[in-house]
Every structure is written in C-alpha cells, then in structure tokens.
C-alpha distance (Angstrom), angle and dihedral (degrees) to the residues before:
residue distance angle dihedral
M1 . . .
Y2 3.82 . .
K3 3.81 92.5 .
F4 3.88 89.9 48.6
I5 3.83 93.0 50.7
L6 3.77 90.0 46.2
S7 3.80 91.8 51.2
I8 3.77 91.1 50.4
F9 3.79 90.2 48.4
L10 3.84 92.1 52.3
L11 3.82 91.5 48.2
I12 3.71 93.2 51.2
S13 3.80 91.6 45.3
T14 3.76 90.5 50.1
Y15 3.84 91.5 49.9
F16 3.75 93.9 50.3
S17 3.81 95.6 42.7
N18 3.81 88.7 54.8
A19 3.82 98.4 35.7
Q20 3.76 93.0 86.1
V21 3.83 93.3 49.1
K22 3.78 105.3 107.6
V23 3.80 122.0 -171.9
L24 3.81 116.9 -160.4
F25 3.86 118.9 -159.9
D26 3.83 112.7 -156.2
A27 3.85 117.9 -130.4
S28 3.87 96.0 159.6
K29 3.81 96.0 91.9
A30 3.79 102.3 62.7
E31 3.81 93.3 -89.4
T32 3.85 87.2 156.8
A33 3.81 96.8 49.5
G34 3.79 120.5 122.9
N35 3.85 116.9 -20.0
A36 3.82 94.1 -6.0
D37 3.78 137.5 94.4
W38 3.79 104.1 176.9
V39 3.78 97.8 168.1
I40 3.77 134.5 103.0
D41 3.80 97.1 -133.5
A42 3.86 140.5 -2.8
D43 3.76 127.2 -179.1
L44 3.74 91.7 -175.2
H45 3.79 132.3 51.7
N46 3.78 102.9 -169.5
I47 3.82 107.2 113.1
K48 3.75 124.0 117.7
Y49 3.78 128.5 178.5
S50 3.84 122.9 -129.9
G51 3.75 115.0 -109.8
S52 3.81 90.9 -141.8
T53 3.79 104.2 39.5
G54 3.80 104.4 18.2
L55 3.83 90.6 -130.9
P56 3.79 122.2 136.3
Y57 3.75 127.2 -106.8
I58 3.87 134.7 172.6
S59 3.77 115.1 -95.9
T60 3.74 136.9 -175.1
S61 3.86 91.6 -141.4
T62 3.74 117.5 130.0
T63 3.85 89.5 -140.1
A64 3.72 98.7 50.5
Q65 3.84 126.4 133.6
S66 3.81 129.4 -95.5
N67 3.82 116.4 -74.3
P68 3.84 101.4 -163.4
Q69 3.80 120.7 -158.2
R70 3.84 125.3 -140.1
I71 3.86 97.0 -106.1
P72 3.81 117.4 42.2
T73 3.75 119.1 -129.9
P74 2.94 140.5 -105.1
A75 3.76 93.1 43.5
Q76 3.77 122.9 -88.1
S77 3.77 90.0 -127.5
G78 3.79 87.9 72.5
I79 3.84 93.5 60.4
T80 3.87 120.6 108.7
T81 3.77 132.6 169.0
S82 3.78 87.3 -90.9
T83 3.77 96.5 53.4
A84 3.83 114.3 124.0
E85 3.84 118.5 -127.2
T86 3.76 88.1 -120.5
Y87 3.81 87.3 73.5
W88 3.77 81.6 91.5
T89 3.81 130.1 34.7
G90 3.82 113.0 -124.9
A91 3.80 140.2 86.2
L92 3.82 88.3 -109.1
S93 3.83 95.7 48.3
S94 3.94 92.4 109.3
W95 3.76 89.7 55.0
G96 3.82 93.1 45.8
I97 3.85 93.0 49.2
D98 3.87 91.0 47.7
C99 3.88 87.6 52.8
V100 3.83 89.6 52.9
N101 3.83 90.6 49.7
K102 3.82 87.9 55.2
G103 3.87 87.6 57.0
Y104 3.76 96.0 -102.8
I105 3.82 126.0 135.0
V106 3.75 115.5 -129.4
E107 3.79 131.2 -156.3
T108 3.76 141.2 167.0
L109 3.79 129.0 -128.3
P110 3.86 100.7 -138.5
Y111 3.79 125.8 -133.3
N112 3.84 90.3 -91.6
G113 3.82 95.7 41.9
V114 3.75 124.0 121.8
I115 3.80 125.9 -123.4
S116 3.78 106.3 -144.0
Y117 3.80 140.0 141.8
G118 3.81 122.8 -147.1
N119 3.78 95.1 9.8
S120 3.86 104.8 132.2
S121 3.86 91.4 -170.3
N122 3.78 91.4 61.8
A123 3.81 108.2 82.3
Q124 3.84 88.9 -160.5
D125 3.77 95.8 47.6
L126 3.83 109.8 150.1
S127 3.78 89.9 -119.0
N128 3.83 86.3 74.9
Y129 3.83 92.6 61.5
K130 3.74 139.0 65.9
V131 3.85 98.3 -157.8
F132 3.86 128.7 31.6
V133 3.80 115.6 -165.2
V134 3.79 119.9 -162.1
D135 3.80 110.0 -179.0
E136 3.85 113.0 -166.0
P137 3.84 102.5 -31.0
N138 3.81 115.0 -149.1
I139 3.85 99.6 -175.6
K140 3.70 119.0 68.1
F141 3.87 117.5 -111.8
T142 3.74 116.8 -114.0
T143 3.75 119.4 -124.5
A144 3.85 90.7 -107.0
E145 3.87 88.2 51.4
M146 3.72 91.0 50.9
V147 3.80 93.9 50.8
A148 3.80 90.0 47.4
M149 3.84 91.7 53.5
M150 3.82 91.6 46.4
N151 3.85 90.6 50.6
F152 3.81 89.5 46.8
V153 3.76 92.4 57.0
Q154 3.74 96.1 38.7
N155 3.77 89.7 54.9
G156 3.82 96.3 51.6
G157 3.78 106.1 -76.0
G158 3.78 125.7 135.8
L159 3.84 117.5 -130.3
F160 3.81 119.1 -161.4
M161 3.84 107.6 -161.0
I162 3.76 118.5 -166.8
S163 3.79 123.9 -178.0
D164 3.78 136.1 178.9
H165 3.81 134.9 -148.5
N166 3.79 128.4 -56.2
I167 3.88 112.3 -82.8
S168 3.79 95.9 25.3
D169 3.76 98.3 133.8
R170 3.90 99.4 156.1
N171 3.86 97.2 178.4
N172 3.72 96.1 40.4
D173 3.88 95.9 -125.7
G174 3.86 93.2 129.2
W175 3.80 95.4 -99.9
D176 3.73 126.9 99.1
S177 3.89 125.7 -174.5
P178 3.76 100.7 -96.6
H179 3.76 91.7 51.5
I180 3.78 91.3 44.7
W181 3.75 91.1 54.0
R182 3.79 91.6 44.6
D183 3.86 87.9 53.3
F184 3.82 88.6 51.2
F185 3.83 92.7 50.6
N186 3.85 93.4 46.0
N187 3.84 103.3 35.8
N188 3.74 109.3 32.7
T189 3.92 91.2 114.2
V190 3.76 90.7 -134.0
K191 3.81 104.5 74.2
T192 3.73 133.7 -17.2
N193 3.76 113.5 -118.2
P194 3.86 90.9 -7.8
F195 3.77 97.4 179.4
G196 3.86 99.6 40.8
I197 3.85 89.0 -123.3
M198 3.79 120.1 115.2
F199 3.81 123.2 -177.9
D200 3.84 110.9 -134.3
T201 3.85 123.1 -138.4
V202 3.81 102.3 -117.1
N203 3.76 138.5 112.9
I204 3.86 115.6 -132.7
S205 3.79 135.9 155.2
P206 3.83 107.5 -162.4
T207 3.77 131.0 155.2
S208 3.80 104.3 -148.4
S209 3.71 135.1 -173.9
N210 3.88 91.2 177.7
V211 3.77 93.6 123.4
L212 3.88 125.7 168.2
S213 3.81 111.1 -102.7
S214 3.80 102.5 -123.6
A215 3.81 120.6 130.5
T216 3.81 92.7 -164.9
D217 3.73 100.1 47.9
S218 3.79 109.8 128.2
L219 3.82 96.7 -145.7
L220 3.76 97.6 43.6
H221 3.77 95.8 40.5
G222 3.77 106.5 23.6
S223 3.77 132.0 140.7
M224 3.88 90.9 -80.3
G225 3.81 91.5 61.0
N226 3.77 142.5 -96.7
V227 3.80 122.9 -35.9
T228 3.84 116.1 -146.4
Q229 3.86 104.8 155.2
I230 3.71 147.3 24.7
Q231 3.80 132.3 -165.0
Y232 3.82 124.0 -150.9
S233 3.77 121.8 -163.3
N234 3.82 101.1 -169.3
G235 3.78 107.1 -26.3
T236 3.81 141.5 135.2
T237 3.75 135.0 -110.8
M238 3.79 130.8 -127.0
S239 3.76 136.2 -129.3
I240 3.79 121.6 -141.9
D241 3.80 121.9 -140.4
K242 3.78 110.3 -170.5
T243 3.88 89.8 178.8
A244 3.78 87.5 65.1
N245 3.80 93.5 43.7
A246 3.80 121.2 1.8
S247 3.82 92.6 -158.9
A248 3.79 93.4 59.7
K249 3.85 110.8 118.1
G250 3.76 136.8 177.3
I251 3.82 113.8 -146.9
I252 3.86 103.9 176.8
F253 3.75 123.7 37.7
T254 3.74 140.2 -178.4
T255 3.76 115.2 -85.8
G256 3.76 111.6 -78.2
S257 3.78 95.7 16.4
S258 3.81 121.0 120.2
T259 3.84 111.6 -98.8
T260 3.81 87.5 -149.2
G261 3.84 93.5 48.6
N262 3.77 131.5 95.4
T263 3.79 103.3 -122.0
N264 3.83 139.3 69.4
A265 3.78 94.6 26.8
L266 3.94 116.3 167.4
C267 3.77 95.2 -171.6
A268 3.80 128.2 19.4
Y269 3.77 141.6 164.2
A270 3.76 142.7 -171.0
R271 3.81 144.9 176.5
Y272 3.81 122.1 -117.2
G273 3.80 123.3 -177.5
Q274 3.82 105.8 -39.7
G275 3.85 91.9 -28.5
K276 3.82 141.1 73.6
V277 3.73 139.7 -136.9
V278 3.87 134.5 -157.1
A279 3.81 124.1 -163.7
V280 3.73 130.5 -164.9
G281 3.89 121.2 178.7
D282 3.81 99.3 -143.5
S283 3.78 135.0 52.3
S284 3.86 92.8 -154.5
P285 3.83 97.4 86.0
F286 3.87 90.2 59.7
D287 3.85 95.3 52.5
D288 3.77 113.2 106.8
G289 3.80 94.6 -171.2
T290 3.82 100.0 -113.3
G291 3.77 135.4 83.8
N292 3.72 135.2 83.9
T293 3.83 105.3 26.6
S294 3.87 89.1 -145.8
T295 3.80 89.0 64.8
T296 3.80 126.4 71.8
L297 3.82 108.8 -125.6
Y298 3.77 134.0 179.6
S299 3.80 128.2 -148.2
S300 3.74 110.0 -118.4
Y301 3.83 112.8 125.3
A302 3.87 98.3 80.5
T303 3.79 103.6 9.0
A304 3.83 109.1 44.4
V305 3.82 122.0 88.2
S306 3.76 93.3 4.1
G307 3.79 96.1 -60.8
N308 3.76 95.2 -55.2
H309 3.75 93.4 132.2
K310 3.81 94.6 57.6
R311 3.77 90.4 49.7
L312 3.83 94.2 47.4
I313 3.87 94.0 45.6
M314 3.76 94.6 46.6
N315 3.84 94.2 43.7
A316 3.77 87.3 51.8
T317 3.87 92.7 48.3
I318 3.74 91.3 49.4
W319 3.78 91.7 48.7
L320 3.81 90.4 50.0
A321 3.81 90.8 49.4
T322 3.81 94.0 50.5
S323 3.86 112.8 90.3
N324 3.81 118.0 -125.5
P325 3.73 118.5 -111.6
L326 3.76 104.3 -120.7
P327 3.78 112.4 -117.6
V328 3.77 89.0 -146.3
E329 3.80 132.0 38.7
L330 3.81 110.3 -158.5
S331 3.68 116.5 -152.2
S332 3.82 91.9 -172.0
L333 3.77 142.7 1.6
T334 3.75 124.1 -177.4
A335 3.81 139.3 169.6
A336 3.80 118.6 -161.2
K337 3.76 141.1 167.6
Q338 3.76 113.5 -103.4
F339 3.83 104.7 -174.7
D340 3.87 103.2 -73.3
N341 3.76 95.3 -6.1
I342 3.72 140.9 63.0
L343 3.84 117.7 -121.7
I344 3.78 118.5 -153.1
N345 3.77 113.7 -162.9
W346 3.84 127.4 -177.8
Q347 3.80 137.2 173.0
T348 3.83 124.3 -160.2
A349 3.71 123.0 -150.1
T350 3.79 94.8 -169.0
E351 3.81 134.8 9.4
I352 3.82 123.8 -168.4
N353 3.83 115.1 -169.7
T354 3.80 91.6 -31.6
S355 3.87 116.0 170.5
Y356 3.80 104.5 -176.0
F357 3.78 146.4 -38.3
N358 3.77 123.0 -111.0
V359 3.85 111.1 -152.9
Q360 3.74 107.8 -142.3
K361 3.86 130.2 -165.2
S362 3.71 135.2 -162.7
N363 3.82 135.7 -179.6
N364 3.83 93.2 -155.6
G365 3.83 105.7 32.5
S366 3.78 92.0 -115.0
V367 3.77 113.0 66.1
F368 3.82 112.2 50.3
N369 3.79 132.5 -168.9
T370 3.82 127.5 -165.0
I371 3.80 112.1 -113.6
G372 3.86 99.1 175.0
N373 3.76 145.3 -18.9
V374 3.78 135.2 -128.8
K375 3.78 123.7 -158.8
A376 3.76 116.0 -122.1
K377 3.80 117.7 -110.5
G378 3.76 101.5 -178.8
N379 3.85 124.3 -98.0
S380 3.74 95.1 -7.2
S381 3.81 148.8 125.4
Y382 3.77 118.7 -90.9
S383 3.82 138.0 -173.9
F384 3.84 137.5 -174.5
T385 3.76 128.3 -176.2
D386 3.78 121.7 -141.5
A387 3.77 103.3 -152.5
N388 3.78 93.9 173.5
V389 3.78 99.6 79.4
N390 3.79 120.8 154.5
S391 3.79 104.3 -145.9
L392 3.79 89.9 -162.0
S393 3.76 92.9 63.6
A394 3.83 114.4 88.4
T395 3.79 99.5 -146.7
N396 3.72 138.7 12.4
Y397 3.82 123.8 -166.2
Y398 3.85 126.1 -145.8
R399 3.82 136.5 -170.3
L400 3.76 138.3 160.5
E401 3.86 123.1 -115.7
I402 3.85 101.0 -151.6
V403 3.85 109.7 -152.3
D404 3.78 117.8 -159.0
N405 3.89 124.2 -149.8
D406 3.75 90.0 -102.1
G407 3.81 92.8 51.8
S408 3.79 95.8 -102.3
R409 3.81 112.1 145.1
N410 3.82 132.4 -149.2
Y411 3.78 130.4 176.4
S412 3.73 133.0 -136.2
K413 3.79 126.7 -138.2
I414 3.80 115.5 -77.0
V415 3.83 118.6 -107.6
E416 3.75 123.3 -166.0
V417 3.76 132.3 -155.2
N418 3.80 131.6 -170.2
T419 3.84 104.8 -117.4
V420 3.70 98.6 -166.8
L421 3.78 94.3 112.2
N422 3.82 111.8 -143.5
N423 3.82 94.8 -175.2
N424 3.80 94.2 136.7
K425 3.85 94.5 64.7
P426 3.82 108.3 101.4
I427 3.79 107.3 -131.9
I428 3.83 106.0 146.9
Y429 3.83 126.0 64.7
P430 2.91 140.6 -142.3
N431 3.82 94.6 26.4
P432 3.03 116.6 -156.9
A433 3.77 90.2 39.9
N434 3.74 139.4 -170.0
D435 3.82 115.7 -159.3
L436 3.90 105.0 -33.0
I437 3.76 132.1 49.1
Y438 3.83 134.3 -178.4
F439 3.78 134.1 -158.3
T440 3.85 129.1 -129.5
K441 3.79 93.5 -147.5
Q442 3.85 113.1 89.2
H443 3.79 96.5 -142.6
I444 3.73 124.8 28.3
K445 3.79 124.0 -177.3
Q446 3.84 98.5 -165.9
V447 3.70 143.1 -8.6
K448 3.73 126.4 -158.5
V449 3.84 121.3 -170.5
Y450 3.78 117.8 -157.4
N451 3.79 125.5 -167.1
S452 3.81 121.2 -136.7
L453 3.80 90.1 -87.1
G454 3.76 91.1 58.4
K455 3.86 94.4 -109.3
I456 3.84 115.9 140.9
V457 3.82 106.8 -118.5
M458 3.82 100.7 170.1
I459 3.81 136.5 22.4
L460 3.83 121.7 -171.6
N461 3.80 127.5 -177.8
N462 3.85 131.1 -156.2
I463 3.72 105.4 2.5
E464 3.83 127.9 177.9
N465 3.80 120.8 -150.2
D466 3.83 93.6 -117.9
K467 3.81 93.2 59.1
A468 3.81 119.9 92.4
V469 3.82 116.4 -132.9
D470 3.79 114.8 -144.8
I471 3.79 112.3 -135.6
S472 3.89 96.3 165.5
N473 3.76 90.7 117.8
L474 3.80 92.0 62.8
T475 3.82 118.0 92.7
A476 3.80 120.5 -124.0
G477 3.78 114.5 -80.9
L478 3.77 146.4 75.7
Y479 3.82 121.4 -42.8
F480 3.77 134.8 177.4
V481 3.82 116.4 -135.5
E482 3.78 120.6 -157.6
V483 3.79 115.7 -161.3
I484 3.83 123.4 -166.0
T485 3.73 117.1 -164.3
P486 3.79 124.4 -154.3
N487 3.79 93.1 -101.4
G488 3.82 90.5 55.7
E489 3.82 98.5 -100.0
I490 3.81 111.8 150.4
I491 3.75 118.2 -154.2
T492 3.83 124.6 179.3
N493 3.83 124.7 -162.6
K494 3.74 136.1 173.2
L495 3.81 117.3 -115.5
L496 3.77 123.4 -163.0
K497 3.86 111.2 -154.7
K498 3.87 110.6 -156.1
C-alpha cells in the first residue's frame, strides 16, 4: 500500500512539475514555405508566399501551404502514450505529441505572430514559455526579435535552433536558414556570437556515428535513451568558438572529425545567462513524414538510424526545459552613491564552483558592458567601486555576470541608482560631529551610513528632523551618509566623526 501511494505521489509530482513547462513552436518565419512543413499541427492550408517579398499571405489555392493555429487540435488532453502522430497534421507532430507525453504544453506561434520578450500585451510573449523552437527559419529576424530572443535565453529560456543547408531559400526572399542564423549571431546588438556556435554555409548529407565520449552528457545519454548516430539529408555543419562562449560544445561530428575539436559539428549546445541553446544543422531529423499533403515529406524522426533522432531531439528538449541550478545564490545586491562614485555591494549565501564576478553597467538597462571583475572567495561579501560616474546621466544600471569554473555564465538581477550626485546639498549637522547628528530634511525614509571602505555600518528608518541620531558607537573618521527621502530622492553627504 505504501509503495502504491508513493507511486501515485511521484506521478502527481511529475505532472505538476512539468505542467507549467510550455513549448512554443515558431511558424512566423516561413517554416512552411516550399517543400517544408515544420509545424506540429495545422487545420488550414491556405498560405502562399509572395514571389517578390517572400512574405506569407492567405490564398484560396488548393495546393497552398500549412497555416498553423496557436492551439493544436484535437486537444492535448486526449493524448496518451499510444496516440499516433497523425492525431495532429504537421511534419513535427511526432515531436509535439512526445512533448505532451512528457507533461509539457505545446503551442504554435502563427504566421502573423510576434516574437517579443517582456511585452505583457502579447499573449504569446516568450516570457510565457520555457522552450522556443525555430525550425529552419526562412524570413530574417528583425533587430527587435533578435533582442527578444537574446533576453529570453538570458533570463532562463531554452532556444532550439535548427538550420538547413546552404542555398535553401524556400520562399525566395534572398535569405536561407544558415544565413538567417548567422545574421542573428552577428547582429543581435546584444553580443556577437553569444552562444559560441556558428552555422557554416555548406551542403552535406552524412550519416555519422562520430559521437562525443561522455557518459554523463544530457543530450547523448538522457532519460529518452542513448544517442549513437545522426543522419543528415542535406544540412550544414557548425563551428564552435569557446572564446566567445566557454560552455559551447559539439557532441556529434562528421565522420573523421575530432569529437573534442571546434569544427564540423552536427549537433551542439551551450549555456548563456540563465538559459540554454541547442543547435542542429539539418531539419530532416525532425521530419515525421506526414503533414500537408501538398508537401513532400520523409519519415526520419522515429524511424531513421534506429530511432536515434527521436532520442536526441527529446533529450535536447528535456534539457532545454530543465532550469539551471544557479552556481551562486545572492542574498543581497545593492548599488549606492558614495560621494563621487557608485559603490556596488553584494553578499553570497552559496557559491558552487564560482570563478569570478564581472561587474556590468548600462545606461539603458538593456545593453551592459563589463567595467571590472572580482575573484570569487566562496560564500562572502564583495564590493566594487565605479569611479567613472557621469553626473549628468539620470540613472545607471548594474548587474553581476557570474562566471563558473567551466565558463558557464549567469546573471544577477539588475539594480539601478540615480547618478545625479547631490553632494552639495547640506543635510547633516553638525558636521564634523561628536556623538549626535541632526538632519535638515523634515521627513527621511531611510539613512545608510558607509565607512571609508564602503561597508554599511548603520541603517536608520523613518527619521524626523527634530530627532537626534546617536553616532557615538562610530569610531572617528570619514563616513558617507546616503539619505533617501519619501519621494525617492537620494542624497549623499560626507560626514566627519570626531
């Protein structure tokens, strides 16, 4: 009886832990153009692509392309482990049904959907999903879409990037998938080659068993089984740049290539920020052979190379859907004015294999640059002083890039500080002072007193100007007093304790 109850509990726990994992399959980048049908389900087949622009439009043709809707039908609730992939109509229906059997929720971003991150008015904003699948895009990403995808990964999302061979422009707009991905890697305005993975521009069709020897690799030896082979039917390779991203790793390579090298990869993955990416250079392994009857499809997902494709693709999806354990747990992070500087303080509660912290700064809260680094000490207090403060700028933003020993990177929350330095406003008297001080402001929300090393030595809340503040416990020396008024004004003054 106990074992039965425990089994039920584990099943329920697994269901609810996966219930919030939502996987979004993109169909906004002409993934159904030409001889392709890279969608999980489509109730309509009325899309054509303009011969001049390559953009989609609704057609009455009886041989038009798939026009997938957001929610696949019939309902996902009707899927069981014995459900056939023909339950849905799309060349990726097998993949979608396998996701549902893992407890995930699957959706499609339709041809007129918007790729965004942090847009609450967009019901399909990427912040609502854990995994975003883009299978052979044939319309170039806009700059805003690139930034959205970067922010999605950086904040914990999983991006599955699938390319095809060179000269595979299915909608005839001058862009094929390897060049679209390369444009994303090079021109996203956030970071060049952020994942350390670059699709090459070749056309190859290998069947390769040249797999990385790593018994603990999550994609090669995941819960769906071991992966020993992959088959390309016109695809492209990838190059790995560990200088751009130390976590980038190829796991399957062309026959004869080094499995520890940086060229001729057929499947690769990396971590970026709090998220992850997986890359495959051919759309063929994902094709289940059925979908739009006007499109020629080939069965590969579950049948080719003894089922290796299904195991690889689902292991990768599960890995993308699984959140990273943060190498550092921050108990606090603050940025505060210290006379003519900004002092950044942070405290770690736990550190796991942490190498160092990059202190990063931005003037818009979006694009950050590293201004210094601090070596990790292990569960400790840290500080960094930004001495290059522009007093004419209203606000600066700071965050930590936390670098693990293996090169993995995660990011802290963003803190902001008003950098209009109001140091000339008298607010403390007497100054110099002995044991008591007063404030000229009538109402003060909070006072923080820092010593000359930038350490907080006193915090006071809700002070009126007629109340004396006892500083007799402070040793003689120079202090910096940060005053926050009820309306959010921050004023910093020096204080000399006699």
